[in-house]
KEVEX-479291 format. One record per atom (N, C-alpha, C): x, y, z. Coordinates in steps of 0.001 Angstrom, whole numbers, plus 524288, in hexadecimal, padded with zeros to 5 digits. Example, Ala and Ser with C-alpha at 12.3 -4.5 7.8 and 13.67 -1.06 7.14 Angstrom:
! residues 2
833867E9C681E78
8300C7EE6C81E78
833907F31C81E78
832327F73681BA8
835667FBDC81BE4
832648001E81EBE
This chain:
! residues 351
4B37CBB2539E504
4B6F0BB42A9E0DE
4B8E9BAF7D9DDB4
4BB88BB0779D967
4BD79BAC489D61D
4C1E1BA9649D8CE
4C2B1BA49D9D730
4C6F2BA1949D968
4CC30BA3F09D7EE
4D043BA2509DAA5
4D56EBA46F9D9A1
4D70ABA35F9D406
4DA1FBA7009D1EF
4DB9CBA6B79CC73
4DEE4BA1EB9CB63
4DD96B9F259C735
4E082B9A959C584
4E1B4B9B369BFBB
4E5DBB98C79BDCF
4E6EFB99149B838
4E25EB96F39B519
4E133B99679B0C8
4DCE4B979D9AD8B
4DE5BB92869AAE7
4DB3EB8E859ABD3
4DC08B898C9A937
4D6B3B87A79A77C
4D5B0B87549A258
4D07AB86629A05A
4D062B812A99D7B
4CD91B7D4899F8F
4CD9BB781A99D2D
4CA0EB77B999866
4CB1FB7ADD99483
4C836B7A8398FA5
4CA00B75B698C90
4C68AB73B498956
4C835B6FB9985A2
4CC82B71F798236
4D054B6E9C980E4
4D4EDB709097E17
4D378B735597908
4CFCAB712D9762D
4CE69B73849711E
4CC15B78EB971E3
4C899B7980975BB
4C632B7E9797697
4CA31B827D97887
4CDA3B80D097C18
4D1A5B845097E0A
4D50CB864697990
4D69FB82B49761B
4D9D8B844D971AE
4D6EEB883D96E40
4D1ECB874D96D79
4CED6B8AEC96A50
4CE6BB903A96CE6
4CD7DB904297207
4CD16B9530974D2
4D21FB984697482
4D66EB959D9752C
4DB73B9856974E9
4DC5AB9A8496F71
4DAD7B979196B7B
4DB76B997A96626
4D7F2B9E2696533
4D322B9DE99671D
4CF7CBA23E96661
4D134BA71596958
4D30ABA62E96E28
4D3C2BAAA4971AC
4D932BACEA97195
4DCE1BAA6196F14
4E225BAC7C96EC1
4E4C8BACC497409
4E874BB05A97497
4EBB0BB08397946
4E88EBB1EA97E23
4E44DBB4CB97DAD
4E142BB6319824D
4DF2BBB16098503
4DD0DBADB698209
4DB1CBA8E99846D
4DF98BA5A598682
4E3EFBA586983AB
4E865BA2869858B
4EA3FBA48498AD5
4EA5BBA99698B91
4EBE8BABC499097
4E80FBAA43994D8
4E2F4BAA4399394
4DF0FBA8E399780
4DFB8BA3499994E
4E10BB9FCA995AA
4E195B9A529970B
4E6D1B9933999A4
4EADCB9BE39981C
4F01BB9A81999C9
4F215B9D8F99E73
4EE9BBA0089A175
4F076BA2199A667
4EFDABA7E09A742
4ECDEBAA9D9A3FB
4EBBABB0109A531
4E88EBB03E9AA37
4E82CBB4D09AC98
4E562BB54D9B187
4DFDCBB3329B0FE
4DE2CBAFCF9B49C
4D8DDBADB59B447
4D4CCBB2019B4B9
4D049BB1069B283
4CC06BB4BF9B2E5
4CA3EBB5479B88C
4C98DBBA0C9BA46
4C7C3BBB1A9BF94
4C1D4BBAFB9BFC9
4BFC0BB7C99C35C
4BA1DBB7C59C44E
4B93ABB8879CA21
4B4DFBBAF09CB68
4B368BBBD19D0D9
4AE0ABB9799D1CA
4AD54BB7339D65F
4A83BBB52B9D7DE
4A51EBB9AC9DA41
4A138BBB909D765
49E48BC0289D919
49985BBEAD9DC52
497EBBB9D29DC05
493BDBB79C9DF34
494A9BB1BF9DF39
491F9BAEF09E28B
492E4BA9529E2F5
49231BA6A69DDAF
49675BA4669DBAA
49642BA1979D6B8
49614BA4F99D1E0
496B4BAA199D27D
49671BADB79CE0B
49BBFBB05A9CD70
49E2ABAFAD9C8F1
4A378BB1899C7FD
4A37DBB5599C368
4A6AFBB96E9C3EF
4A6D4BBD8F9BFF8
4AC74BBEFA9BEB9
4AD80BBFBD9B9C8
4B269BC2049B7EF
4B13DBC7699B5C7
4B40FBCB589B7A8
4B349BD0B89B5EA
4B725BD1E49B181
4B516BD3259ACF3
4B868BD46A9A883
4BAADBD9DE9A8F3
4BEA9BDADD9A5E2
4C118BE00E9A5CE
4BD3ABE4159A3BB
4BD6FBE8BC9A5E6
4B9FEBECF69A425
4BC73BEF9F99F66
4BC81BECBD99B2C
4BEF4BEE6999655
4BB9EBEC96991C3
4BCDDBEE9398D23
4BA4BBECCC9886A
4BC56BE76098701
4B96CBE4AF983A3
4BAE9BDF73981E0
4BF75BDFE597E0A
4C433BDF8F98018
4C8F1BE01D97CFC
4CD04BDC4497EF6
4D144BDB8A97BF7
4D566BD7FD97DAD
4D840BD9CA98297
4D7CEBDEC4983FB
4DAC3BE0C798879
4D9B0BDDA998D6E
4D4FABDBB398E0B
4D399BD8919929A
4D1FABD30E99102
4D3B8BD16A98C82
4D29DBCC1A98AC3
4CCE2BCB0A989CA
4C9C0BCF2498922
4C42EBCE5A9885E
4C134BCD3398D5F
4C3E4BCD97991DD
4C181BCC4B996E9
4BF42BD14199957
4BAC7BD3029974C
4B8A4BD80B998F0
4B2FEBD7B199ACE
4B0A9BD32099AC8
4AB48BD27599C91
4AB3DBCF789A1B4
4A750BD0819A4DD
4A69CBCD6E9A99E
4A458BC8169A833
4A696BC4129AA76
4A50BBBEAC9A978
4A3B2BBC219AEAD
4A108BB7C09AE8F
49FC2BB53E9B37E
49E56BAF8B9B2DB
49DC4BACF99B74F
49B9DBA7B49B752
498FABA6B39BC8D
4950BBA34F9BC6D
491E6BA20B9C107
49217B9C2A9C1C2
49324B9A6E9C684
493EFB94F09C7BD
48F34B92CF9CAA8
48CB7B8ECD9C87A
4888BB8C059CB21
48A9DB86FD9CD81
48719B83999CF40
488CDB7E969D172
489D0B7A909CD2F
487BFB7B7F9C87F
4884CB77D69C42A
48C26B79B89C00F
48C21B7EE29BEE7
48F60B80CC9BAA0
48FEFB86B59BAFC
4928DB88E89B71A
49411B8E6E9B707
491C2B910E9B235
49012B95F29B2EB
48E92B993A9AE7A
49290B9D9A9ADF0
494B7B9E3C9A94A
49863BA2709A812
49551BA6D89A57F
49671BABA89A709
493A1BB0329A502
49778BB3B39A228
49753BB36899CFF
49AE5BB60B99966
4A06ABB3D4999E0
4A360BB44599588
4A853BB1759952E
4ACEABB4CF99370
4AC18BB9E999283
4B074BBD5099148
4B143BBE4198B84
4B522BC1A598A5F
4B5D4BC3BF98530
4B97FBC0DE98191
4BBECBBCA698357
4BF38BB95E97FFA
4BF03BB3CE9820C
4C091BAFEF97EDB
4C0FABAA9E980E7
4C4AABAA3C98597
4C8C7BAD67985B4
4CC66BAD4098A24
4C9B3BAEBB98F36
4C64ABB2AD98F06
4C362BB42C993B5
4BFC3BAFC299556
4BD4DBAD3E99189
4B9F8BA8CD992C3
4BCF4BA4619954B
4C19ABA34A99352
4C4E6B9F3C995B2
4C633BA08D99B5A
4C786BA57499C54
4C8D9BA70E9A1A5
4C41BBA6B49A53B
4BF7FBA8109A33F
4BAC7BA7979A668
4B999BA1E69A78A
4BA37B9E9F9A3B1
4B94CB99099A498
4BCFCB96EE9A8C3
4C1E3B989D9A89A
4C59FB96F29AC93
4C3F9B98D49B1F7
4C1D5B9D969B24A
4C007B9FA69B74D
4BB81B9C699B96E
4B7FAB9ABA9B5FB
4B3B7B97579B7AB
4B5E7B92439B9D6
4B9AEB90009B71D
4BBD6B8AF79B8B8
4BEFEB8B5A9BDC2
4C14DB8FEA9BEBE
4C3FBB90A39C3C5
4C01BB91109C843
4BB5BB92AC9C708
4B77CB93CE9CB10
4B428B8F149CC73
4B2D5B8BE39C893
4AF4CB87829C97F
4B074B83179C5AF
4AFB9B7E2E9C765
4B043B79C89C3BF
4AB55B78BE9C09A
4A721B7B949C1B4
4A234B7AA59BF00
4A288B7C559B943
49F9BB79BA9B5E3
49FD0B7B0E9B04E
49CC9B80129AF25
49E2FB827E9AACD
49B3AB86EB9A8CA
496B1B84C39A58F
491E8B85F49A730
48D63B83F79A44B
48AE8B88159A0D2
48BD8B8D269A20B
489BBB915599ED5
48DDAB959499E16
48E1DB97A599956
4910FB9C6699836
48D12BA0559963C
48C67BA48C9993E
4885ABA86599822
48AE3BAD3B995CA
4890FBAEDF99140
48AE2BB3AE98EC8
486C2BB7DF98F77
48845BBC4D991BF
4847DBC05B99316
48319BC3DE98E86
4864FBC41E98A86
48528BC6F7985B9
489AEBC60C98200
488F3BC76697D16
48C96BC5CF978FA
490C9BC9D8977D4
4934EBCBF897BD7
497C8BCF6097B07
49CCBBCC4197BDE
4A0D5BCD63978E0
4A55EBC9E2978B2
4A845BC96697DD6
4A868BCD8A980FB
4AB61BCD4D985D8
4A8E3BC9AF989D7
4A420BC7E3988CE
4A160BC46B98C6D
4A121BBEC598A93
4A245BBDA7985A8
4A0C3BB88798380
4A50ABB583980AF
4A961BB80597F5D
4AD26BB55F97BF4
4B081BB16197ECB
4AFBEBB0DF983EB
4B234BAC9A986D6
4AEEDBA7AE986F5
4AA62BA7B19846F
4A6E0BA32298498
4A98CB9E159830E
4ACE8B9E5F97F14
4AF43B99A397CEF
4B249B969398111
4B42FB993598524
4B729B96899893D
4B3CCB92C298C5D
4AEA6B933798C08
4AB1FB8FF198F1F
4A862B8BC798BEC
4A9D5B8B4698709
4A700B87B39839F
4A747B822198595
4ABBFB80649879C
4AC36B7AF99897B
4ACA9B7AC298F6E
4AA8EB7EB89921D
4AB8FB7F41997B5
4A940B7AEC99AF6
4A5B9B77CE998FB
4A362B739499C09
4A136B6F8199856
49FE9B6B1A99A6D
49D5BB66FF9976F
49868B657599A54
493BDB66DF9988E
492BDB69879939B
4949DB6F2E993AB
4958BB716F98F15
49782B76CD98EDC
49375B7AA1990E1
4951FB7F4E99264
4916DB832E9945D
48DCCB851D99011
4894AB86FA991B3
485BDB898C98E19
486F9B8F6098E1A
48703B91A698981
487E0B9740988F5
48287B99DF98899
481C3B9DE698BD6
47CA1BA05098C87
47D1BBA62A98B86
47936BA869988E2
47927BAE08987D8
47398BAFA998698
472CFBB4BA985F5
46DC6BB6BF98438
46C43BB44B97EFD
46720BB3E197E29
46547BB1CD97930
46700BB5299748F
4683CBBA2797580
469FDBBDA29714F
46FDFBBD7A9706F
4729CBBAAA973BD
47852BBAD4973C7
47AAFBB8BF96EB7
478D1BB44996CDA
47B51BB1CF96854
47B21BB54896385
476B4BB7E7962AE
4765ABBB6D95E39
47A18BBFF895EAC
47A81BC22096368
47E17BC67E96435
483B9BC4C996362
4851FBC03496565
48A79BBE52964CC
48BB2BBD0595F21
48814BBA9B95C72
48902BB940956F2
48A0FBBE1D953AF
4873FBC258954C1
48805BC728951CE
48D5ABC992952DB
48F6DBC8CF95780
49440BCB699590C
49915BC7E8958D8
49841BC2D995855
49CAFBBF3B9587E
4A114BC0B9954C7
4A009BC21994FD2
4A46CBC37694C5D
4A7A3BC80F94E63
4A519BCBDA950C0
4A7E3BD06A952C2
4AB16BCEFA95797
4A8FFBCB8695ADB
4ABECBC9CD95F74
4B0D3BC6C995DCC
4B027BC34095A18
4B4A9BC03D95847
4B8C2BC3CD955DD
4B705BC7A4952E3
4BAB1BCB4F95088
4BD7ABCE87954AF
4BA9EBD053958AE
4BD0DBD36795CD2
4C10CBD03395FD2
4BFE1BCB37960CB
4C3A8BC7D996377
4C8A7BC73E96040
4C7F0BC68A95B3A
4CC83BC5D8957D2
4CFA4BCAEB9575B
4CCE0BCF43956A1
4CF69BD44E955C5
4D1EFBD67195AB7
4CF17BD63A95F1A
4D0DBBD8DA963DB
4D3C2BD54C967A1
4D238BD04A967DB
4D47FBCCB296BAC
4D84FBC8DA9693B
4D87FBC8AC96411
4DBA8BC4C596148
4D9E5BBF3D962BC
4D4C2BBE8D9634E
4D270BB97B96475
4CF25BB7F195FCC
4D080BB3A395D52
4CDBCBB1EB9589D
4C9D5BADB095A0A
4C50ABAF3B95B3C
4C0D6BAB8C95C49
4BDB5BAA9795755
4BAE2BA64995761
4B751BA51095320
4B1D2BA4969555D
4AE11BA3DC951F1
4A8A3BA33D953A4
4A81BB9EE7957B2
4AB43B9AD395736
4AAD9B965B95AC6
4ABE0B97D596071
4AEA0B9C229615A
4AFEBB9DBF966AD
4ABC2BA14096917
4A7D5BA2BB96608
4A39BBA60D96806
49F21BA27D969A5
49E40BA22496EBD
49A84B9E62970D4
4952BBA0F397163
49154B9EA196EE3
48BF7BA08796F27
488E6B9D7C97348
484C4B9FD597567
481D8B9D2B97991
47E9CB98A397784
47DD1B94CD97AE9
47A3BB907E979C3
47509B914397C86
474BCB954297FE4
46FF6B9652982D5
46F02B9C2F982E4
46A90B9DDF980C9
46940BA36398094
4650EBA4B99848D
46570BA95D986CF
461BFBAB2898AC5
45E96BAFA09886C
4596DBAEDE987D5
4563EBB30A9859D
452FFBB5DA989BC
4535BBB42E98E92
450A6BB6DC992DD
453ABBB5D7997DE
4520DBB1D199AC3
454A4BB06A99FA9
455B2BAA9399FA7
45A4EBA9099A189
45BC0BA3899A1CE
45EA6BA2949A6E6
45D24B9E779A9C1
45FDAB9CDB9AE80
46395B985E9AD42
4685BB98C19AF3B
46C45B94A39AEAE
46DA0B92999B419
46D1FB8D8E9B4E6
46E2FB8B249B9F8
473AEB88DF9B9EA
4770DB8AF69BD47
47C72B89129BDB3
47D07B85099C206
478AFB839C9C478
478CCB803C9C907
478B6B83929CDED
47430B83BA9D083
47377B86E19D540
47478B8CAD9D44A
47440B8E4F9CF75
474F8B93D69CE22
47285B94C79C8C7
46EF1B988C9C89B
46C36B99BB9C3B9
46DC5B9F239C1E1
46F45B9F6B9BCF2
4704EBA46A9BA66
46BAFBA5C99B6F4
469E4BAA9D9B759
465B1BAC889B3FD
46810BAFFF9AFC9
46767BAE609AAE6
4694DBB1559A66B
464B0BB44A9A40F
46589BB9339A2DC
4615EBBC5D9A094
4636FBBF6B99BFB
460B9BBEE899796
461F4BC22B99308
45EB1BC71F9935D
460ACBCB54990F5
45E49BD07599188
45D2BBD2DC98C3B
45964BD66A98BF9
458B5BD96F98721
45DB0BDC72985E0
45E19BDE559811B
462DCBE0EB97F57
4646FBE55098303
4693EBE51D984D5
46B48BE8EF98899
470F9BEA079873A
474ACBE7F098A43
47A30BE86C988BD
47AFDBE61798352
478BEBE17398272
4789FBDEFB97D4D
47318BDCF097C72
4724BBDA119782E
46D34BD79A97760
46D36BD1F797946
47137BD07297C46
47180BCB0897E1F
473B3BCAAF983A7
47220BCE5D986FE
47405BCE7D98C5F
4717BBCA3398FAA
474A6BC7E39930B
472DDBC3BA99689
4753BBC4A499BE8
4721ABC4449A003
4741CBC4919A556
473D5BBF359A7E4
47715BBE879ABEE
4774CBB9A09AEDC
476AFBBAEF9B4A1
472E6BB8789B72C
471ABBB99C9BCA7
47215BB4A19BFD2
47585BB4B19C3B7
47613BB0409C746
47252BB1089CBD9
46E5DBADBB9CC1F
46A4FBAE679D013
46C73BADD39D5A0
47016BAA359D656
471E7BA9189DB9E
47483BADD99DE16
477D7BB07E9DB1B
47AD1BB4DD9DD4F
478C1BBA269DB88
474B4BBA299D841
4727DBBF079D618
476B0BC2319D34B
479F7BBF559D067
47E0BBC1D09CD40
47C1EBC2549C7A6
47C6CBC70D9C591
47ADCBC81A9C033
47FA4BC9199BCDC
48068BC5D99B8DB
48430BC7089B4C6
48149BCA489B0B4
481DDBCF739B12E
47F25BD3099AD99
481F4BD3809A86C
486E1BD1E99A846
48A2ABD2819A3AD
489D5BD8239A1C0
489A3BD8F299C9E
48A1CBDE4B99A9B
48502BE15C99AC5
4810ABDF4899D51
47CA4BE2A199EAC
47E2ABE6769A2F5
482B0BE57C9A565
484C0BE9159A955
48A9ABE9B49A896
48C4EBEE939A7FC
491D6BEFEE9A7D3
49321BF2F99ACC5
497A2BF1E19AF0C
4999CBF4E39B37B
49F0ABF6D39B20F
49FF1BFBDB9B26D
4A4F9BFE559B137
4A5E9BFEC59AB51
4A574BFA709A88F
4A5D9BFA4D9A2DE
4A100BFCEB9A093
4A1B3C00B399D01
49D44C035299AA6
49988BFF5A99839
4946BBFFCA9993D
490B6BFC4E9969F
4913FBFCA1990B4
49080BF83098E24
49111BF7D898875
48BC7BF66798626
489D1BF9B4982C3
4849DBF9009807D
4850EBF63997B3B
4828FBF1AF97AE7
4828ABEEB997606
47D14BEC91974EA
47929BEED997774
473E0BECF4976B5
47012BF17597678
46D39BF23B97ABB
46950BF66797B04
46A12BF97898005
46AC5BFE9097F8B
46B5FC01E198423
46661C01F098761
461FCC02B1984D7
45D09C02A5987AA
45C01BFD4798A0D
45D3EBF93F9871A
45C74BF3F69891A
45FCEBF2CF98DD7
464A6BF4B898DCC
4683BBF3B899229
46624BF64499725
46453BFB0D996B5
4622BBFDAD99B4D
45D54BFAD499D56
45A2CBF8BC999DC
45593BF5BF99B82
45728BF0B499E44
45AF8BEDFE99C19
45CD6BE92799E88
45F32BEA459A3E0
4620EBEE8E9A45E
46449BEFE49A974
46006BF0BC9AD8A
45BB8BF3139ABFD
45761BF3D19AFA6
45540BEE8E9B174
45512BEAB79ADEF
45347BE57E9AF66
4573FBE2BA9B2E5
45C38BE3609B1B5
4604DBE0F09B4EA
46023BE2E39BA87
45ED1BE7CE9BB3F
45EADBEA0A9C07E
45AE3BE72F9C417
4571ABE48D9C1DA
45330BE1D99C50E
45505BDC7C9C6E5
45978BDAAC9C502
45B75BD5929C6A5
45DBEBD5E49CC1D
45D4CBD1939CEF8
45F6BBD1309D446
46520BCF809D3E8
468A2BD3309D40C
46E2CBD2369D2F4
47177BD3AA9D7B2
474D1BD0119D95B
4788CBD1269DD92
47DD1BD2CE9DB63
47F7ABD05E9D710
4847ABD1869D490
48388BD1CC9CEB1
485AABD5CC9CC2E
4852DBD6349C684
48AA2BD6349C420
48B35BD3119C006
4901BBD2C29BD19
48F36BD56E9B7DD
49189BDA0B9B70A
490EABDCAC9B1F5
49435BD9F79ADD1
4934EBDB6C9A8FA
49687BD93F9A4CC
49C0CBDB4E9A4E3
49CB3BE0119A6FD
4A1CEBE2979A775
4A1C6BE5C99AC77
4A601BE5759AF75
4A662BE8839B435
4A54BBE5519B911
4A579BE7F49BD80
4A53EBE5579C294
49FCDBE35D9C3D0
49F95BDEE79C696
49A9CBDCF29C889
49893BE0AC9CCB9
4937DBE04A9CDDD
49121BE3E79D196
48CDBBE1229D4A8
48BB9BE3329D943
48784BE1219DC7F
4834FBE5369DD8E
4840EBE9EC9DBA8
48052BEE239DC9D
47C3CBEE5C9D84A
4790DBEA4B9D80C
47513BE9DF9D404
47010BEC7E9D5D3
46D51BEF799D26E
46E8DBF07E9CCF0
471D2BF5669CC01
473E2BF7B49D03E
476EDBFC869CF92
47BA8BFBB59CC0B
47D75BF6CD9CB81
481F4BF5AF9C82B
480FCBF7519C280
47C06BF7EF9C10C
47AC7BF97B9BBB0
47A4ABFF5F9BB05
47ABEC025D9BF30
47996C07F29BEDF
47D22C0ADB9BB10
4823BC09DA9BB48
485D4C0CAF9B7D8
484ABC0B829B220
483ADC068B9B0F1
48267C05259AB8F
47D36C07A49A9E8
47969C079A9AD71
47462C0A019AC27
47506C0FD39AB00
4784AC12719AE09
47939C17FE9AD19
47BA6C18E39A7B8
47F86C15A49A660
48219C164C9A151
47E52C154799CD6
47B72C10EF99D12
477F4C0F92998C2
47371C136E99860
47167C153999CD3
46D31C191B99CB0
46F1DC1E3F99A56
473E5C1FD099BBA
47629C248999972
47703C23F7993A3
478D4C1F60991F9
47993C1E5C98C67
47461C1EB998987
47045C1CAD98BE2
46B1DC1CE498984
46936C2286988FA
46950C257698D3C
46736C2AC798D14
46A81C2E57989A1
46FA9C2DD6989D9
47302C3147986BC
472B3C3004980E9
4722EC2B0197F9C
471B1C299997A16
46C6BC2B60977F3
46855C2AD997B1C
4633CC2CE297975
46382C32C997885
46636C358897BF3
466B1C3B3097B4F
46992C3C8597646
46DAAC398797515
4708CC3A789703A
46D13C399596B7D
469C5C359B96BB5
46638C349596759
4621FC38DF966E8
46013C3AAC96B4C
45C42C3EF296B18
45E99C43DB968B2
463B8C44A4969A1
4665CC494596789
46814C4897961E3
466D8C440D95FAB
46814C432E95A2F
46DC1C41FE95918
470B7C404A95CFE
47643C3F2C95C2F
476F0C3A3B958F0
47B03C3A27955D5
47C80C356695315
47EE1C319A95704
47FAEC2CCA95559
481F1C28F6958E6
48771C2A9C95A90
48A82C2CCF956F7
48FC5C2E7F95861
48F91C330D95C39
48BEEC36AD95B6C
48B60C3B0295F18
489A2C391496477
48634C353696485
48484C32FD96985
48912C305F96C59
48C52C2DA596978
490DCC2B1A96BD0
4945EC2F2B96E69
494E3C33AC96BEF
49837C37C296E1B
495ABC3A6C972D2
49081C3AB8972DD
48DE4C3D9997711
48CEFC3A3F97BEF
48B15C357397B3D
48954C324E97FB0
48E05C308A982D9
48E5DC32629879B
492D4C312098AEA
4914BC2DCD98F90
494D7C2D9199355
4941BC2A9899826
4946DC2E6599CAA
4912EC2D919A09C
49137C31069A527
496B1C315C9A772
4987DC36219A8A6
49DD7C36CD9AAAC
49EF7C33989AF8D
49AF3C328C9B2B0
49BD6C2FA39B78D
49C62C29C99B6A8
49B1CC27E89B205
49B7BC224F9B0EB
4A130C20A09B092
4A23DC1BEB9B256
4A79FC19F99B260
4A7EEC14CA9AF66
4A60FC14DE9AAA4
4A621C102B9A777
4AB76C0F679A4E2
4ACEFC0A7E9A446
4B188C09179A13E
4AFE6C07E799BA0
4B385C0887997FB
4B2CAC073C99278
4AEC5C0ABA98FC3
4AE34C0F7E991A4
4AA82C131498F1F
4AC2FC147598994
4B13EC1538988C1
4B31FC168398380
4B1F7C122697FA4
4B201C0D5F9818B
4B12AC08DD97E22
4AB67C081C97CD7
4A7EBC091D9808F
4A286C076897FD5
49E60C0BB497FCC
49F55C104698209
49B06C14049827B
49917C15EA97D30
49C9CC1757979C1
49AF8C194D974A0
497F2C1518971A9
4999CC105697239
496C5C0C1096FB6
49157C0B6997216
490EBC0C0E97741
48BC9C0BC2979BE
48818C0FF09779F
48A2FC14A0976D6
486EEC18CF974B0
48519C175C96F2E
48882C150D96C26
4871CC1366966DD
48291C0F8F966F6
482F0C0BA096A5A
47ECFC07AF96AA2
479C6C0A1496CC0
47A3CC0D68970BA
4759AC0FF2972EC
472E2C135A96ED6
475E0C165A96BEC
473AEC19BE967E0
470B5C167C963D5
47319C123096221
470A9C0EE895E24
46B8AC0C9196015
46B38C0B7196517
4665CC096E9674D
4624DC0DBE96805
463EBC122096A46
46029C161B96BF5
45E2CC19819677E
460F1C19AA9632B
45F09C1CF295EE4
459E5C1AED95CA8
45879C161595DEB
4538AC13E695C0D
44F01C153A95FAD
45010C178396428
44BDEC1832967FD
4474FC1B5D965E6
44843C1F78962FE
4440FC22C696110
44057C1FCF95D80
44269C1BC195AE7
43F27C18D59573D
43CA5C140D959B4
43E4CC12A095E74
43C81C0DB7960B3
43692C0D6796113
43408C11A996291
42E66C11769635E
42B6EC10C995E3C
42E10C11CD959E7
42B7DC1176954D8
42C09C0C0895269
42F46C08BF954E1
43072C03B995284
42E00BFF51955A6
42C90BFB2B952ED
42AA9BF688955A0
42F35BF3BB95822
42E3BBF05095C01
4328BBED6695E6D
435A1BEA4095A7D
43300BE87A9563C
435C3BE53F9526A
4399DBE86894F23
438A4BED7594E8E
43C08BF09394B2C
43F78BF45494E2E
43EB1BF49B95363
441CABF8449567E
44771BF68C95693
44B2DBF9E595560
450AEBF85E9557A
4525CBF70E95AFE
4553DBF2C595B7D
456DCBF0FA960A1
45C96BF1E39619B
45E7EBF02396623
463F3BF10096784
467C0BEE8B963B7
46642BEA089615A
469F8BE79E95DC8
46B01BEB1C95911
466F5BEDDE9573D
467C0BF175952DD
46B20BF6119548D
46A31BF7EE9594D
46D6BBFC3595B44
47316BFA9995B8A
47415BF5CF95D3B
47978BF40695D90
47BEFBF3CF95830
47905BF1B79545E
47B56BF12194F39
47C81BF66C94CC4
47960BFA4F94E04
47A54BFF7794BE1
47F4AC01D494E3C
4805AC006A95322
484D7C02BF955C9
489F3C004F953FD
48A4BBFB2B95426
48F12BF87E9529B
48E34BF2A995319
48CEBBEFF594EEA
48B70BEA7A94F53
48FEEBE6C795010
494BCBE87294F35
49900BE4B594EEB
49CE6BE5159535A
49BD8BE84A9572E
49FBEBE8D995B53
49FE7BE3E595EA8
4A485BE29A96095
4A529BDE2A96418
4A505BE03D969A0
4A061BE01996BED
49F9ABE2B0970F6
4A27ABDFFB97556
4A50ABE318978A1
4A68BBE15C97DCA
4A2C8BE3C198196
4A2FABE21B9866F
49F63BE43E98A49
49A4DBE14E98A51
């Protein structure tokens, strides 16, 4: 388990600390000046996880709603996602420093949603040499398209005035599989075809067979579709073949019952697929489909009011092209990115 709680004390360079406090407002000031330290648990040898609140990305929980983690090798540390505000990133950095004196050599972003990445700035000077920021090869394009909306949401909802300089882009992109050696411990990073998003990345610790699935797996929190419904189900089938002892979802409790841990999500996404197809066969408009497509009564998902109707919107926009797919060449076939833009191109996604 994590070491006993200590007051957060972060030895940032004075200039960066001042900038962070200015960017992050009172939330960051509270994190630095003695708010409750971030809770992390050791879920396997050298593997630490922080469980975010099962809530939407809002000020109510300080933006701390995604699961975050770090893995400690004999040489250095890899951080996996950094949270929804600079304050969350600062608290995570403090948790790393309470746990080990080793430097952070990698900061890995699993996809470009704000609740997972806006704490990156807290790690910019975390070591000398500084850590490398790693993400899917598609990540930078996705983040660049959404950055203005994220900055606006932070200003509007959190009263945090960030600038472009606080949005950290990766220096290393993964277009297939990449191994990172932390010293006597190798992490395997894998990018995936469009699923939850078009830039999903998983992190697998070979030593402990721990999989950081991030938002390719939701537990308790309703899955959030921002990519391809069909693609997500295909990726889940591939994930099931991995040798996993512990899986860390992007939201919700960790699990050891692999691959059964994906069953509830598979049921929801499969139902969304079949019910949306049925609505399209019946000639329903997108609004009519939103009203008709529901969730199985036995399901116990959180945040359904926030995300289910939006999921139906994205699914409808993707699946309405199915009848024409066989008539189109691969070069002209509409893909998930077009489906997303038709649904709502400017939303600042949490989840």
